[in-house]
VOLODO-171387 format. One record per residue (C-alpha): residue number from 1; residue in one letter; z, x, y. Coordinates in nm, 2 decimals, padded with zeros to 4 digits, m for minus. Each point is the difference from the previous one (the first is absolute). Layout:
# VOLODO-171387
- NUM	a	Z	X	Y
...
END
This chain:
# VOLODO-171387
- 1	m	m06.93	m06.26	10.91
- 2	a	00.04	00.29	m00.24
- 3	g	00.32	00.00	m00.20
- 4	t	00.13	m00.29	m00.22
- 5	p	m00.26	m00.14	m00.24
- 6	l	m00.11	m00.36	00.05
- 7	n	00.14	m00.26	m00.24
- 8	i	m00.19	m00.32	m00.07
- 9	e	00.32	m00.21	m00.04
- 10	d	00.09	00.08	00.36
- 11	h	m00.32	m00.15	00.14
- 12	q	m00.09	m00.27	m00.26
- 13	m	00.11	m00.29	00.21
- 14	e	m00.19	00.11	00.31
- 15	m	m00.32	00.06	m00.21
- 16	e	00.04	m00.35	m00.17
- 17	e	00.02	m00.17	00.34
- 18	v	m00.32	00.17	00.12
- 19	t	m00.20	m00.05	m00.32
- 20	g	00.11	m00.35	m00.10
- 21	d	m00.23	m00.21	00.21
- 22	v	m00.28	00.26	00.01
- 23	l	00.00	00.04	m00.38
- 24	v	m00.01	m00.38	m00.06
- 25	k	m00.29	m00.05	00.24
- 26	l	m00.18	00.30	m00.14
- 27	t	00.03	m00.11	m00.37
- 28	q	m00.09	m00.36	00.09
- 29	a	m00.31	00.10	00.19
- 30	l	m00.11	00.22	m00.29
- 31	y	00.07	m00.28	m00.25
- 32	d	m00.19	m00.25	00.21
- 33	q	m00.31	00.23	00.02
- 34	i	m00.01	00.07	m00.37
- 35	h	00.07	m00.37	m00.08
- 36	q	m00.29	m00.11	00.23
- 37	k	m00.24	00.23	m00.19
- 38	v	00.12	m00.14	m00.33
- 39	r	m00.06	m00.36	00.12
- 40	e	m00.35	00.09	00.12
- 41	g	m00.06	00.12	m00.35
- 42	g	00.06	m00.35	m00.14
- 43	s	00.37	00.00	m00.10
- 44	p	00.20	m00.32	00.08
- 45	e	00.22	m00.01	00.30
- 46	k	00.35	00.13	m00.05
- 47	p	00.32	m00.06	00.18
- 48	s	00.13	00.26	00.24
- 49	m	00.24	00.25	m00.14
- 50	m	00.23	m00.09	00.29
- 51	s	00.02	m00.38	m00.07
- 52	p	m00.01	m00.06	m00.38
- 53	s	m00.08	m00.36	m00.11
- 54	q	00.19	m00.22	m00.24
- 55	p	m00.11	00.05	m00.36
- 56	p	m00.23	m00.28	m00.13
- 57	a	00.11	m00.25	m00.26
- 58	i	m00.33	m00.02	m00.20
- 59	a	m00.05	00.26	m00.27
- 60	g	m00.36	00.08	00.11
- 61	d	00.11	00.06	00.35
- 62	i	00.28	00.23	m00.13
- 63	n	m00.25	00.24	m00.16
- 64	i	m00.21	00.01	00.32
- 65	f	00.31	00.06	00.21
- 66	a	00.12	00.29	m00.23
- 67	s	m00.35	00.16	00.02
- 68	n	00.01	m00.02	00.38
- 69	m	00.35	00.16	00.00
- 70	d	m00.12	00.29	m00.22
- 71	q	m00.29	00.06	00.23
- 72	e	00.23	m00.01	00.30
- 73	c	00.23	00.26	m00.17
- 74	e	m00.31	00.22	m00.05
- 75	i	m00.09	m00.03	00.36
- 76	l	00.35	00.09	00.11
- 77	g	m00.01	00.30	m00.23
- 78	l	m00.32	00.12	00.17
- 79	v	00.16	m00.05	00.34
- 80	q	00.31	00.19	m00.11
- 81	h	m00.20	00.29	m00.14
- 82	f	m00.22	00.02	00.32
- 83	v	00.30	m00.01	00.23
- 84	v	00.19	00.27	m00.19
- 85	q	m00.31	00.22	m00.04
- 86	t	m00.10	m00.03	00.36
- 87	a	00.35	00.06	00.14
- 88	n	00.04	00.31	m00.22
- 89	a	m00.34	00.14	00.10
- 90	h	00.07	m00.07	00.36
- 91	m	00.35	00.16	00.00
- 92	e	m00.11	00.29	m00.21
- 93	k	m00.28	00.07	00.25
- 94	k	00.24	m00.02	00.29
- 95	i	00.27	00.21	m00.17
- 96	s	m00.26	00.26	m00.10
- 97	a	m00.13	00.02	00.36
- 98	l	00.35	00.04	00.13
- 99	q	00.09	00.26	m00.26
- 100	t	m00.32	00.19	00.09
- 101	r	00.10	00.00	00.37
- 102	r	00.35	00.11	m00.10
- 103	n	m00.12	00.28	m00.22
- 104	q	m00.22	00.13	00.27
- 105	l	00.32	00.09	00.19
- 106	l	00.11	00.24	m00.27
- 107	p	m00.06	00.37	00.07
- 108	i	m00.23	00.04	m00.31
- 109	h	m00.24	m00.26	00.15
- 110	r	00.00	00.17	00.34
- 111	l	m00.13	00.33	m00.15
- 112	p	m00.36	00.08	00.08
- 113	d	m00.24	m00.03	m00.30
- 114	e	m00.06	00.38	00.02
- 115	v	00.37	00.07	m00.06
- 116	l	00.01	m00.25	m00.29
- 117	s	m00.31	00.17	m00.15
- 118	s	00.17	00.34	00.02
- 119	i	00.31	m00.14	m00.17
- 120	f	m00.20	m00.15	m00.28
- 121	v	m00.18	00.33	m00.06
- 122	l	00.33	00.19	m00.01
- 123	a	00.14	m00.25	m00.25
- 124	e	m00.32	00.03	m00.21
- 125	g	00.03	00.37	m00.02
- 126	t	00.36	00.01	m00.14
- 127	r	00.07	00.11	m00.36
- 128	h	00.18	m00.33	m00.06
- 129	n	m00.32	m00.20	00.07
- 130	r	m00.18	00.20	m00.26
- 131	t	00.25	m00.11	m00.27
- 132	q	m00.07	m00.37	00.06
- 133	p	m00.23	m00.23	m00.19
- 134	l	m00.32	m00.11	00.17
- 135	h	00.13	m00.32	00.15
- 136	m	00.30	00.18	00.15
- 137	r	m00.20	00.27	00.17
- 138	t	00.04	00.02	00.38
- 139	p	m00.35	m00.13	00.09
- 140	f	00.05	m00.32	m00.20
- 141	v	00.37	m00.06	00.09
- 142	v	m00.06	00.02	00.38
- 143	s	m00.31	m00.22	m00.02
- 144	l	00.22	m00.28	m00.13
- 145	v	00.26	00.01	00.27
- 146	s	m00.19	m00.18	00.28
- 147	k	m00.34	m00.06	00.14
- 148	q	00.05	00.28	00.26
- 149	w	00.11	00.25	m00.26
- 150	r	m00.29	m00.09	m00.22
- 151	a	m00.24	00.05	00.29
- 152	v	00.15	00.33	00.08
- 153	a	m00.01	00.11	m00.36
- 154	l	m00.37	m00.10	m00.04
- 155	n	m00.08	00.19	00.32
- 156	t	00.17	00.32	m00.11
- 157	p	m00.25	00.19	m00.21
- 158	t	00.24	00.28	m00.08
- 159	l	00.23	m00.25	m00.17
- 160	w	m00.26	m00.04	m00.28
- 161	t	m00.10	00.36	m00.06
- 162	t	00.22	00.09	m00.31
- 163	i	m00.17	m00.06	m00.33
- 164	d	00.20	00.09	m00.30
- 165	v	00.04	m00.12	m00.36
- 166	i	00.17	m00.32	00.12
- 167	t	m00.25	m00.10	00.28
- 168	r	m00.31	00.12	m00.19
- 169	p	m00.08	m00.34	m00.16
- 170	i	m00.06	m00.14	00.35
- 171	s	m00.14	00.32	00.15
- 172	e	m00.29	m00.20	00.15
- 173	v	00.25	m00.19	00.22
- 174	f	00.16	00.33	00.12
- 175	i	m00.34	00.16	00.07
- 176	d	m00.11	m00.30	00.20
- 177	r	00.32	m00.05	00.20
- 178	s	00.04	00.38	00.07
- 179	k	m00.34	m00.02	00.19
- 180	s	m00.09	00.36	00.09
- 181	a	00.36	00.15	m00.04
- 182	l	00.03	00.29	m00.23
- 183	l	00.12	m00.07	m00.36
- 184	g	00.29	00.15	m00.19
- 185	i	m00.07	m00.01	m00.38
- 186	d	00.28	00.06	m00.25
- 187	l	m00.04	00.01	m00.38
- 188	l	00.37	00.09	m00.06
- 189	w	00.24	m00.09	m00.27
- 190	g	00.27	m00.08	00.25
- 191	p	00.05	m00.05	00.38
- 192	d	m00.06	00.36	00.12
- 193	c	00.18	00.13	m00.31
- 194	c	00.09	m00.12	m00.34
- 195	a	00.37	m00.11	m00.02
- 196	h	00.10	00.02	m00.36
- 197	d	00.31	m00.12	m00.18
- 198	t	00.21	00.31	m00.06
- 199	v	00.10	m00.09	m00.35
- 200	k	m00.31	m00.16	m00.15
- 201	h	m00.26	00.19	00.21
- 202	l	m00.17	m00.33	00.08
- 203	p	m00.10	m00.14	00.34
- 204	s	00.27	m00.18	00.18
- 205	e	00.00	m00.38	m00.01
- 206	r	m00.15	m00.04	00.34
- 207	h	m00.28	00.25	m00.06
- 208	r	m00.11	m00.13	m00.34
- 209	d	m00.27	m00.22	00.13
- 210	t	m00.14	00.29	00.19
- 211	y	00.03	00.23	m00.30
- 212	s	m00.18	m00.26	m00.23
- 213	a	m00.28	m00.05	00.25
- 214	h	m00.05	00.37	00.04
- 215	k	m00.01	00.04	m00.38
- 216	r	m00.28	m00.26	m00.01
- 217	y	m00.21	00.16	00.28
- 218	i	00.05	00.37	m00.08
- 219	t	m00.20	m00.04	m00.33
- 220	d	m00.30	m00.12	00.20
- 221	v	00.02	00.16	00.34
- 222	g	m00.36	m00.10	00.07
- 223	r	00.10	m00.37	m00.02
- 224	f	00.28	00.06	00.25
- 225	l	m00.22	00.18	00.25
- 226	s	m00.32	m00.19	m00.05
- 227	p	00.04	m00.25	00.29
- 228	l	00.14	00.28	00.23
- 229	i	m00.26	00.27	m00.05
- 230	p	m00.26	m00.17	00.22
- 231	h	00.26	00.03	00.28
- 232	a	00.07	00.37	m00.05
- 233	n	m00.08	00.07	00.36
- 234	r	00.31	m00.21	00.09
- 235	w	00.25	00.18	m00.24
- 236	r	00.29	00.16	00.19
- 237	s	00.20	00.09	m00.31
- 238	l	m00.04	00.01	m00.38
- 239	r	00.29	00.06	m00.23
- 240	v	m00.04	m00.01	m00.38
- 241	q	00.24	00.08	m00.28
- 242	g	m00.07	00.05	m00.37
- 243	v	m00.38	00.02	00.01
- 244	r	m00.18	00.19	m00.27
- 245	p	m00.15	00.34	00.10
- 246	g	m00.37	m00.04	00.11
- 247	v	00.01	m00.38	00.06
- 248	l	00.02	00.00	00.38
- 249	e	m00.27	00.27	00.04
- 250	s	m00.26	m00.23	m00.14
- 251	l	00.11	m00.30	00.20
- 252	l	00.06	00.16	00.34
- 253	s	m00.32	00.19	00.07
- 254	s	m00.07	m00.14	00.34
- 255	p	00.15	00.13	00.33
- 256	a	00.32	m00.14	00.14
- 257	p	m00.03	00.07	00.37
- 258	s	00.32	m00.17	00.10
- 259	l	00.23	00.11	m00.29
- 260	e	00.32	00.16	00.13
- 261	i	00.22	00.00	m00.32
- 262	l	m00.09	00.08	m00.35
- 263	h	00.26	00.01	m00.28
- 264	v	m00.11	00.02	m00.36
- 265	q	00.22	00.06	m00.29
- 266	a	m00.19	00.03	m00.33
- 267	t	00.12	00.01	m00.35
- 268	p	00.05	00.37	m00.11
- 269	f	m00.29	00.18	m00.15
- 270	d	m00.01	00.04	m00.38
- 271	a	00.04	00.36	m00.11
- 272	d	m00.37	00.02	m00.10
- 273	f	m00.13	m00.18	00.30
- 274	d	m00.28	00.19	00.18
- 275	v	00.09	m00.02	00.37
- 276	s	m00.34	00.16	00.09
- 277	s	m00.17	m00.31	m00.14
- 278	l	00.12	m00.20	00.31
- 279	h	m00.28	00.07	00.24
- 280	g	00.03	m00.30	00.23
- 281	n	00.14	00.04	00.35
- 282	l	00.20	m00.30	00.12
- 283	f	m00.18	m00.18	00.28
- 284	a	m00.27	00.26	m00.02
- 285	g	00.25	00.23	00.18
- 286	h	m00.06	m00.20	00.32
- 287	t	00.34	m00.11	00.13
- 288	p	00.00	00.12	00.36
- 289	c	00.32	m00.20	00.10
- 290	l	00.21	00.10	m00.31
- 291	r	00.34	00.14	00.10
- 292	d	00.22	m00.06	m00.30
- 293	l	m00.11	00.12	m00.34
- 294	s	00.20	m00.02	m00.32
- 295	l	m00.15	00.08	m00.34
- 296	a	00.18	00.03	m00.33
- 297	s	m00.20	00.09	m00.31
- 298	v	m00.31	m00.08	00.21
- 299	y	m00.26	00.28	00.01
- 300	q	m00.20	00.04	00.32
- 301	p	m00.18	00.33	00.05
- 302	l	00.15	00.20	00.28
- 303	t	m00.35	00.03	00.16
- 304	s	00.03	m00.37	00.09
- 305	a	00.04	m00.09	00.37
- 306	i	00.26	m00.25	m00.11
- 307	y	00.26	00.28	00.05
- 308	h	m00.08	00.06	00.37
- 309	g	00.18	m00.13	00.30
- 310	l	00.31	m00.12	m00.18
- 311	k	00.36	m00.06	00.13
- 312	d	00.15	m00.06	m00.35
- 313	l	m00.11	00.17	m00.32
- 314	d	00.16	m00.05	m00.34
- 315	l	m00.17	00.15	m00.31
- 316	g	00.16	m00.01	m00.34
- 317	w	m00.08	00.07	m00.37
- 318	i	m00.35	00.12	00.07
- 319	t	m00.20	00.29	m00.15
- 320	y	m00.29	00.14	00.20
- 321	p	m00.22	00.19	m00.25
- 322	n	m00.27	00.09	00.24
- 323	d	00.19	00.05	00.33
- 324	s	00.22	00.27	00.13
- 325	v	00.33	00.01	00.19
- 326	g	m00.21	00.13	00.29
- 327	r	m00.19	m00.32	00.01
- 328	l	00.33	m00.19	00.01
- 329	l	00.11	00.21	00.29
- 330	h	m00.33	m00.05	00.18
- 331	n	00.06	m00.38	m00.02
- 332	l	00.35	00.05	00.14
- 333	a	m00.14	00.19	00.29
- 334	m	m00.23	m00.30	00.06
- 335	c	00.31	m00.22	00.06
- 336	p	00.15	00.14	00.32
- 337	l	00.20	m00.32	00.05
- 338	l	00.15	00.00	m00.35
- 339	e	00.37	m00.12	00.00
- 340	h	00.09	m00.04	m00.37
- 341	l	m00.12	00.22	m00.29
- 342	t	00.11	m00.05	m00.36
- 343	l	m00.15	00.19	m00.29
- 344	s	00.12	m00.05	m00.35
- 345	r	m00.13	00.16	m00.32
- 346	i	m00.33	00.10	00.15
- 347	q	m00.19	00.24	m00.22
- 348	f	m00.31	00.22	00.04
- 349	a	m00.21	00.19	m00.25
- 350	p	00.17	00.35	m00.05
- 351	s	m00.30	00.17	00.16
- 352	e	00.02	m00.22	00.30
- 353	a	00.38	m00.03	00.05
- 354	s	00.04	00.30	00.23
- 355	d	m00.35	00.00	00.17
- 356	t	00.07	m00.01	00.37
- 357	t	m00.27	00.24	00.11
- 358	s	m00.12	m00.01	00.36
- 359	l	00.27	m00.25	00.10
- 360	a	00.18	00.06	00.32
- 361	s	00.35	m00.13	00.05
- 362	f	00.03	m00.32	00.19
- 363	t	00.27	m00.22	00.16
- 364	l	00.11	m00.35	m00.08
- 365	p	00.19	m00.08	00.32
- 366	c	00.08	m00.36	m00.07
- 367	l	00.12	00.05	m00.36
- 368	q	00.35	m00.16	m00.05
- 369	l	00.04	00.00	m00.38
- 370	a	m00.14	00.23	m00.26
- 371	m	00.10	m00.06	m00.37
- 372	f	m00.13	00.21	m00.28
- 373	t	00.11	m00.09	m00.36
- 374	h	m00.08	00.19	m00.32
- 375	m	m00.28	00.19	00.16
- 376	d	m00.14	00.33	m00.13
- 377	p	00.18	00.29	00.18
- 378	g	m00.33	00.16	00.08
- 379	t	m00.12	m00.32	00.17
- 380	l	00.32	m00.02	00.20
- 381	s	m00.03	00.37	00.10
- 382	a	m00.35	m00.07	00.13
- 383	i	00.12	m00.30	00.20
- 384	f	00.29	00.19	00.16
- 385	s	m00.23	00.29	00.08
- 386	s	m00.26	m00.22	00.18
- 387	v	00.19	m00.28	00.16
- 388	r	00.21	00.05	00.31
- 389	f	00.27	m00.27	m00.02
- 390	p	00.18	m00.14	00.31
- 391	a	00.36	00.10	00.05
- 392	s	00.11	m00.37	m00.04
- 393	i	m00.15	m00.04	m00.35
- 394	l	00.19	m00.17	m00.28
- 395	l	m00.09	00.22	m00.29
- 396	k	00.08	m00.08	m00.37
- 397	v	m00.12	00.21	m00.29
- 398	t	00.09	m00.06	m00.36
- 399	g	m00.15	00.17	m00.30
- 400	e	m00.04	00.32	m00.21
- 401	g	00.01	00.34	00.16
- 402	d	00.24	00.19	00.23
- 403	p	m00.02	00.11	00.36
- 404	s	m00.21	00.31	m00.08
- 405	t	m00.27	m00.20	m00.17
- 406	i	m00.02	m00.28	00.26
- 407	f	00.04	00.19	00.33
- 408	p	m00.24	00.30	00.03
- 409	s	00.17	00.33	00.09
- 410	s	m00.24	00.03	00.29
- 411	m	00.08	m00.34	00.14
- 412	d	00.08	m00.01	00.37
- 413	f	00.29	m00.25	00.00
- 414	p	00.04	m00.03	00.38
- 415	s	m00.36	m00.13	00.03
- 416	h	m00.05	m00.17	m00.33
- 417	l	00.34	m00.15	m00.07
- 418	p	00.22	00.04	00.31
- 419	a	00.25	m00.26	m00.14
- 420	v	00.15	00.26	m00.22
- 421	s	00.13	00.21	00.29
- 422	l	00.14	m00.31	00.17
- 423	i	00.22	m00.11	m00.28
- 424	r	00.37	00.03	00.07
- 425	r	00.15	m00.19	m00.30
- 426	l	m00.11	00.12	m00.34
- 427	r	00.06	m00.13	m00.36
- 428	i	m00.05	00.21	m00.31
- 429	s	00.04	m00.20	m00.32
- 430	g	m00.02	00.05	m00.37
- 431	n	00.03	m00.23	m00.30
- 432	l	00.30	m00.04	m00.23
- 433	t	m00.21	m00.06	m00.31
- 434	a	m00.33	00.18	00.06
- 435	p	m00.11	00.32	00.17
- 436	h	m00.15	m00.16	00.31
- 437	a	00.05	00.11	00.36
- 438	g	m00.06	m00.15	00.34
- 439	v	00.03	00.09	00.36
- 440	g	m00.02	m00.21	00.31
- 441	e	00.14	m00.12	00.33
- 442	y	00.27	m00.27	m00.01
- 443	s	00.12	m00.25	00.25
- 444	a	00.33	m00.16	m00.09
- 445	p	00.02	m00.21	m00.21
- 446	n	m00.37	00.01	m00.10
- 447	h	m00.24	00.28	m00.06
- 448	g	m00.22	00.09	00.30
- 449	l	m00.34	00.13	00.11
- 450	f	m00.06	00.29	m00.24
- 451	n	00.04	m00.03	m00.38
- 452	l	m00.14	00.23	m00.27
- 453	e	00.08	m00.07	m00.37
- 454	f	m00.11	00.27	m00.24
- 455	r	m00.03	m00.04	m00.38
- 456	p	m00.08	00.27	m00.25
- 457	s	m00.33	00.00	m00.19
- 458	h	00.20	00.02	m00.32
- 459	q	00.29	m00.24	m00.05
- 460	n	00.25	00.25	m00.14
- 461	d	m00.06	00.27	00.26
- 462	d	00.37	00.07	00.08
- 463	t	m00.10	00.29	00.24
- 464	f	m00.19	m00.24	00.23
- 465	p	00.29	m00.10	00.24
- 466	e	00.09	00.36	00.04
- 467	r	m00.35	00.09	00.09
- 468	v	m00.03	m00.28	00.25
- 469	c	00.33	00.08	00.17
- 470	r	m00.11	00.37	00.03
- 471	q	m00.32	m00.11	00.17
- 472	i	00.14	m00.25	00.24
- 473	l	00.07	00.25	00.27
- 474	t	m00.29	00.24	m00.08
- 475	h	m00.27	m00.27	00.01
- 476	l	00.15	m00.26	00.23
- 477	p	00.10	00.15	00.33
- 478	f	00.30	m00.22	00.09
- 479	q	00.16	00.10	00.32
- 480	s	00.33	m00.09	00.17
- 481	i	00.13	m00.23	m00.28
- 482	s	00.33	m00.14	00.11
- 483	a	00.08	m00.24	m00.29
- 484	l	m00.07	00.09	m00.37
- 485	t	00.06	m00.22	m00.31
- 486	f	m00.01	00.12	m00.36
- 487	q	m00.03	m00.29	m00.24
- 488	c	00.02	00.01	m00.38
- 489	l	m00.04	00.38	m00.01
- 490	l	00.14	00.16	m00.32
- 491	d	00.07	00.36	m00.07
- 492	k	m00.17	m00.04	m00.34
- 493	y	m00.33	m00.03	00.20
- 494	v	00.07	00.20	00.32
- 495	s	00.19	00.33	00.01
- 496	a	00.28	00.07	00.25
- 497	a	m00.21	00.28	00.14
- 498	t	m00.29	m00.23	00.09
- 499	f	00.25	m00.25	00.15
- 500	a	00.15	00.27	00.21
- 501	s	m00.34	00.12	00.12
- 502	i	m00.08	m00.35	00.13
- 503	l	00.32	00.00	00.20
- 504	e	m00.07	00.35	00.13
- 505	g	m00.34	m00.11	00.12
- 506	l	00.15	m00.29	00.20
- 507	p	00.28	00.15	00.21
- 508	t	00.00	m00.29	00.25
- 509	i	00.14	m00.25	m00.24
- 510	a	00.28	m00.20	00.16
- 511	s	00.03	m00.27	m00.27
- 512	l	m00.02	00.05	m00.37
- 513	a	00.02	m00.26	m00.28
- 514	l	00.01	00.07	m00.38
- 515	l	m00.05	m00.33	m00.18
- 516	s	00.03	00.00	m00.38
- 517	c	m00.05	00.38	m00.01
- 518	s	00.17	00.27	m00.21
- 519	h	00.33	00.10	00.14
- 520	t	m00.09	00.37	m00.04
- 521	f	m00.22	m00.03	00.30
- 522	l	00.30	m00.08	00.22
- 523	e	00.17	00.32	m00.09
- 524	l	m00.28	00.18	00.18
- 525	l	00.12	m00.15	00.33
- 526	v	00.33	00.20	m00.02
- 527	c	m00.02	00.26	00.27
- 528	t	00.06	00.36	m00.11
- 529	t	m00.07	00.34	00.15
- 530	s	m00.34	00.01	m00.17
- 531	s	m00.10	m00.37	00.03
- 532	r	00.01	m00.23	00.30
- 533	l	m00.24	m00.28	m00.08
- 534	c	m00.06	m00.28	00.25
- 535	p	00.19	00.16	00.30
- 536	a	m00.05	m00.31	00.22
- 537	l	00.12	m00.25	m00.26
- 538	s	00.24	m00.26	00.14
- 539	v	m00.05	m00.31	m00.23
- 540	l	00.01	00.02	m00.38
- 541	r	m00.05	m00.29	m00.23
- 542	i	00.07	00.02	m00.38
- 543	s	m00.07	m00.30	m00.23
- 544	v	00.02	m00.02	m00.38
- 545	s	00.13	00.35	m00.06
- 546	e	00.23	00.18	m00.24
- 547	i	00.14	00.22	00.27
- 548	t	00.38	00.06	m00.02
- 549	e	00.27	m00.02	00.27
- 550	a	00.05	00.38	m00.01
- 551	s	m00.37	00.08	00.04
- 552	l	m00.03	m00.25	00.29
- 553	i	00.30	00.14	00.18
- 554	d	m00.13	00.36	m00.04
- 555	l	m00.33	m00.12	00.15
- 556	v	00.15	m00.17	00.30
- 557	i	00.25	00.28	00.09
- 558	s	m00.26	00.28	m00.05
- 559	r	m00.23	m00.16	00.25
- 560	r	00.29	m00.04	00.25
- 561	d	00.12	00.36	m00.02
- 562	t	m00.34	00.18	00.02
- 563	t	m00.14	00.12	00.33
- 564	d	m00.35	m00.10	00.10
- 565	v	00.03	m00.31	m00.22
- 566	t	00.06	m00.35	00.13
- 567	s	00.30	m00.17	m00.14
- 568	l	m00.06	m00.33	m00.19
- 569	a	00.07	m00.30	00.22
- 570	h	m00.07	m00.28	m00.25
- 571	l	00.03	m00.01	m00.38
- 572	l	m00.15	m00.31	m00.17
- 573	l	00.11	m00.06	m00.37
- 574	s	m00.09	m00.25	m00.26
- 575	g	m00.01	m00.01	m00.38
- 576	c	00.17	00.35	m00.04
- 577	n	00.14	m00.04	m00.35
- 578	g	00.14	00.35	m00.02
- 579	m	00.27	m00.08	00.25
- 580	e	00.34	m00.12	m00.14
- 581	d	00.20	m00.07	00.31
- 582	e	m00.21	m00.12	00.30
- 583	d	00.30	m00.07	00.22
- 584	a	00.14	00.34	m00.05
- 585	l	m00.34	00.16	00.07
- 586	e	m00.04	m00.20	00.32
- 587	r	00.35	00.11	00.12
- 588	i	m00.10	00.36	m00.05
- 589	l	m00.35	m00.02	00.16
- 590	e	00.09	m00.22	00.29
- 591	r	00.13	00.30	00.19
- 592	f	m00.35	00.16	m00.02
- 593	v	m00.26	m00.28	m00.02
- 594	e	m00.04	m00.37	00.05
- 595	v	m00.03	m00.16	m00.35
- 596	h	m00.20	m00.32	m00.06
- 597	w	00.03	m00.17	m00.34
- 598	e	m00.30	m00.21	m00.08
- 599	e	00.04	m00.30	m00.23
- 600	q	m00.36	m00.01	m00.13
- 601	w	m00.15	00.29	m00.19
- 602	d	m00.33	m00.03	00.18
- 603	t	m00.28	00.25	00.00
- 604	v	m00.09	m00.07	00.36
- 605	f	00.19	00.02	00.32
- 606	d	00.18	m00.31	00.13
- 607	d	m00.08	m00.12	00.35
- 608	k	00.36	00.04	00.10
- 609	y	m00.03	00.38	m00.05
- 610	a	m00.33	00.03	00.18
- 611	r	00.18	00.13	00.31
- 612	l	00.15	00.29	m00.20
- 613	i	m00.34	00.12	m00.13
- 614	a	m00.21	m00.07	00.32
- 615	s	m00.24	00.27	00.06
- 616	p	00.07	00.21	00.31
- 617	e	m00.24	00.01	00.29
- 618	p	m00.28	00.25	m00.08
END
């Protein structure tokens, strides 16, 4: 039967034949029943609607006859209304029942309730759901689809566990329907993060309701949390942004035995704010299930057990006036399953910053990511002296200091930071406008697992890049580097002698790239009787350079005619403004090396050249 839609004109004659007599008999029976009741009520007898009488000739009889006809029309109207209403209700019921049976054949209705429940929970946890107004949130949308879906939704407690600034007005409903499931509480100015308009620095259109609600609640956090605090034993997560320092400590003084995630970002301390005045421990320090802790501008003494047993730790913009870096390291040692560690702008009192007395080194075998941003070099030195990082660590360090102040001279790299000796592809970078320097592993086309960015303590310290480059090999024991990239390195900051010393210390280099570097460094690659840098070099890339054709030809030929030096196999060029005739240069060089002209003046390797710079097997 599926296919062409049914048309009423095609079946009207057949339906009229069936309903003709039936409809006449039905309406006559209904009319007679109503008319009989009207007669019993005292009204005069009226002629049948099927056999009208002749109109009377006397004027008085005319009025009576007209009145009877009006009443007859009224009865007929009642019959019509009843027939239509009854037929509609009957057919709607039959159609609905048939559609229900039909829908039950669809795959979605053959899914077990448990599967539907899981799908609803996944939908509720999406970031898109958090951007919706209350009536468009997943729990309410799915409840309106069908009786089955509503029953599933109401019997899925985890669907009702998220209480944020949008659902807070009906938090009692969520607390009741979530039964004993653990609650996730968010006092955030956006769904997981604040999406701002890049021009006006305002919340995006779809987040403005959330932002406005957060603005109302954050001025009175106690009002937001008041219906939730009695259920603190059911809290699984608490995430708060923009709270004033010291507010939560007074509100959250009871234990939270089920809390797994705690993220609090407070407004920054005023310059004259006395951090030591904050004595309260969040949740009385009793959070035995806590695994993910993130505090920004939130002081909690390092003696608190809140720092123990973590998998994720993120601390930023905090001063610890009465704690030492040794206490911080003790807490890290109490987190043997730690996977992610981020420390940013953490400060200790000067007398406590280097106190690591009686602390043995320890291993964090599960650590995957360690990020240190704008940390005191003494604090970093204490961390690298005490922590044994796994070889697979993703390490990123950004801040003031140089390798000598961050990595202790007595540091045992093979046991504490074995990743350094495993690096095969190295990047050393400077800055075209400021005396900064960085060193790290790269993986084309993005940076890789080991990145250090050093900045001078004084902004105009032009000797800083030179100092960092000299220390790269003396304080970081790189071994068997096969691919080296110099990026934005200028001879105004780094001398040719220091550049040459780096290449001398890395004799296994097979691929070398100079990106936006001074062309004088390239002249050092010309082989002479007294200088044979990079004897294994086979791939050379030059991008954004003032090198001339003559200098490049001398470089290529010298490396071909020198014994114990590998000839260049590939030369990659882009943005070399000092060359006047690229076609003539290629005709000369093609006898000695394969030349690749790159269209873009990128500062990273293109994927298509990855095979040329692939690291050899160790």
